[in-house]
N, C-alpha and C positions, 0 to 999 in steps of 0.2 A: 627579568624585566619588571615584573610586578613588585619584587622586593626593592629594586632601585627606586621605583615610583613611590612606594610607601616610605622609604627612608628619606627621600627628598621632601615629601609632604610633611613628615614629622619634623624635619629641620626647619622648614618654612614656618610651621605653626609655632615651634619653640621660639624662633626669631621674632615673629610678629607679637608674641606675648611679651618678649623682652622690650621691643620697641614701644609697645603700648604703655609699659610701666616706666619708661625712661623719659625724663624731661617734663616740662609743663604741658598740660593738655592743650590741644588745638583751640585757638580762640582766646587764650590767656592774654590779658593786656600787657604790653611791654612797659617796663619801668621808665620813668622820665630820666633821661641822661643826656649829657652834652659831650661830644667827642670832636676832636680836630680832624679835618679831612686831610688829604695828601698835600694840600696847599697851606695847611696850618689854620684854616678858617674854622671857627666853631660851628658844629652842625648838631641838630637835635633830630630825634625820630619824627617828632611832630612837624618839623620844617621840611623833612624829606617826603612825608606822606602826601600822596596825591588823592584825587577824587575816588580812586578805587582801592586805596590803602597803600601798604608798603610790604614788599616781600624781602625778607632778609634770608640770604642763602649762605651757609657756611660749607666750604668744601675742604676736606682734609686730604692732603696729598699723601701719596704712598710712602714718602720718606720721613714722615713725622715719627 
């Protein structure tokens, strides 16, 4: 049981180091860009941002 816990902890720590070194740091400013929405209307990140900011969430499906 202890061996399983140690193995799980080691995998978790290795994964967290990988995640910490991947991608831009938290709080990095997003570049200015204009994209068309599903209706073909141009949208910018600044135009979508509200008083509390903007959350962008990317979800990768299992079949990619």
